[in-house]
N, C-alpha and C positions, 0 to 999 in steps of 0.2 A: 431605557429598557427594562422591562419587567423579568426578561429571562438575559440568559449569559448563552450566546450559541458557542460550539465549539466543533471546528470543521476537521473531520478527519479524512484525507484524500489519497488515494491510490496517483500516482504520477504516468508510469508510462500506458498510454491509450487513454488516460484520461484528463489529468492538468496537464499530459504533453501529447503532443499528436502522435499517433501510434508511426509515423513512419519518418517524421520530420525530425520530431522531440520540440517542436515549436510550442511556445505557450502563450505566444502575443494576443490571442483574441482574447484570454482571460487575465491580461496587465489591469487593465482597468478596475476589475472587479478586485485584485490582489491587492491594489495600491488603497481601494475605498475599504476592505475590511481589515487593510493596515490600519487604515485611521480612525476605526471604529474600535480598535483593539482586540479583535476576534481572530482568536489564533486557528492560522491555517496549521495543520500538521500532518508530514509528508507520511502517511502509510503505503511502506511499498517494497517489491522485493529486491528493490537496489541495496548496495553494501554501503557501510562508513564511507568508504573512499570515495563512492561515488555519490552521496550525499553530501559531501563538504562542499564537493564542487557546484550541486543543484541548489543547496542553501545561499551560497551567493550568489547564483544568478535569479533566485526567486526573492531575493532582500530577507529570508526567515531566518528568525533570531530565538526562536521555541525548541521545543522538544521535538523529537521524531522517534519512528520506529525503522528498521531498518528488515531486509530481507524476510519479509512475512511474519513479522511481527516474536521474531525469534531475539530479540531486544528492544531495548529503550533507552533513549540517549537524552538526558537532561542536561542543558548549559552548567555550567557550575556557577553562571553568572545569574541565576535565577534566585528570585527574591525571597526563598524561602530555605532550611533546612533540607538536607537530603534525605529520603527516606531511608529508613534502616533496612540496613542490609545490600545496600546498591556498591559497587566495586568504581573506582576511580579509572578512568581511562581514556587518554586520546585527548583530554582536557574536558570529557564531561564525568558526570554520575552515570553509570549504567546498571540498567536491570536485565539478567541473563535469564531467558526462559528456558535453554536446551543448550544441550553438550556441543561442542566445538567441531568443526569442519571434519576434522580427520575420522571422528568417528561415522561420520557418513560418507565420507568418500570411501572408507573399508565395507561398508556395508553395500554401496554401490556395487565394486569391484565382487562382494562374493556372490551376487546375483548376475553377473555378466555372463559365464558359463550358462544360465541357461537361458538367457536372453539374446542369444550373437546375432550381432548385427541388426539388432532392435534400435540402439539407442546411442549416442557419442554423450559422454560427460563432458564436462568446463574441462576439467584436468584435461582429460584426452582431447579435445579442441583446442585447447592454447589458444593466445589473444589473436591471432590471426582467424583460426575458425570461428570465435566469438563473433568477431569484426563481421568476417563472411555472413553468419547467419542473422545478423541483427542490424546490419548498416551503420555500425559504428563506427568511429576512426579507429585507429590502433591505439591512439592513446585513451579512447574512450570505453575502447574493450578491457584495457589493462586493468582500468578501474572496474571494470563489471567482475573482473575475472578473481577479487581481492575478496571472494567469501571469508566470513568468520564462521558461519553456524550452520552449512548447508551445501548440497552439491546438486547443481541444476545438470537437468540431462535434457536433451534435444531428440525427441522421443522420432524414431523411422519406421516402427514395425506396426504392425494392425492393433487396431482397436479392442480385438481380445487379447493379446498378448499384451497389452497396455493394461488393462482390467488385473492380469497376472500378474504383471508386475506390481502392480500397486498394491495387490494383498498381499505377493511378499514381501514387500516394505512394509505394509503393518504389521503383518506376523513377527517381524522381525525388531519392532519396535521403534518404526520412525513413524514418517508420516509424507503422503505425498501432496502437494498444492500444485492444483495447473494454472500457471501465470498464463502472460498474452504471448509468449513462445516455448518456453519450455516447462518441464515437471520439478518440482524443487522439491527435494528431499531433504529431511529437515526430523527434528523432534518433534514433540507433542506441543506445535504452538500454530497462532493464527493472530491474523490483524484483529479479531473480535476479542481474544481474551488481552492481548496488549492495550487494545483502545478502553476496554474497562478497567483495567488496571491503570492507566494513566489516568482516569476520570477519578477514580477512588481516590489518589493522589491531587489533586484539583479540589476535590470539594472537601477533603480535611482541610487546605489552607485557605479557603475561601467560607466566606460567613455562610452558617448553615442556612439562612433565609434565602441563600443564591436558587434561585431556578437554573439550571441546567441544562441545556439543551444541544445534545449530541446529534451533527449531521455527518453523513458517513459517502462519500463518492466513489463507486469506482464502477469497471467495466468486463470483468473476467471473473472466473470462479475461486481466485484467492482471496478475492474481495468479500465472498458470501459471507463468511460469516460477522466482519464489521458490518457489512449492508443489514443482515438480521438483526443484529444486536442495537445500532443507533437508532433515537429516537425518530430521524426522517434519512431516508435510505433516498438518495441519487443515483441512480443507474445513468450510464451513460454508454451507449450503443457502438457497440466495436464493429470495425471492419471485415475482423478476420475471425470472428466468433458468430455464434448463435445469439439472441436475446439470452441474456439474464435473467431467471427465473427464480424467486424468492420464494420462501412458505408464508411470510407473513402475507397478507392481504391488506392493511393498512398502512400509512405515513410513506408511500412510495411515489418518487417523482422519477418518469422517465423521460430524461432528454430526447428530443427528434435529431440530435447532429452529434456525431462523434467529439471526442477531442476537447480543448480546450474552449471549444466555443461552444459546446453543449455544457460544458461544466459552469461557464459564465451566464449561462442563461438559468440553470439551474440554481445555481448560488441566488442569483437574482429575483427569483423567484421567490425562493426560500427564506431570504431575508426580508423580504417585502411583505410574507405573511408573519413572519416573529417580530419585524421591528416597524412596522408601516412605514419603513423609510423607503420611497423609491425612486432614490439620487440614481443609483446607477443606471449605466446606458438601458433602454427599452429592449427587451429579451422577446424573441420569440417564444409564443405560446406554446408549454409542455404537455403532456398525457398525465395528469393529476390522479393518483390513484389513493388519495387519504383516504381514510375510512372512517 
């Protein structure tokens, strides 16, 4: 292989079906990637508690990022020494990029009087409310509620008020990322910054002659930074959002099918382009925007 691919992938609505959270259409491709020793790195708004479950379901053993790039977790079994400055937490080496959740809960509550009735926060919703909005079981909603670095809110007000809310959060030193279902209030972090940090660590430990190609897959606004910065962006259509637009003009593939089916089709085509290996199952042609 003339290059070493790294795949950074969103989960909800991308590798996982938006409604059912099923990923079975992508399973053959995931198995093939594992055989080729090509890392598939979850880059998600999900919590550590959720990722510990999904890593098992996806048979993923490598690093992952949580809460929209707020932190990166590296398995302590990795074959390299931990980078300087990482903390040991929950059996992982962890790189944190933002303040802890209570900071952002306090900010949301400070803004609430100005936006009465416009949103409901995770803290306010509780496990039952999260389950109702997401379709998760109570058990899964409990895992989703265990935020460490941010506070999601379900927006119920107007678009105009939403923009005012975002402006107020930004003015107070926070940041708002639009996910598949929620606005995520946290610090200055995103999936693109976290991806670049991890790529730099991989480069530091691999041979300097290694050509590393980053591939990012996502479907919504909180994936945009990652999709803009990766060598190749795979955009998955969403059943609930307008098509995602990027500033970049080249290196883009747009899947024609939502969720894991589109993910598998896109990764299939990218891998064939990079490696010349066409063994994974035949994929539906995509709209190719390579420049």
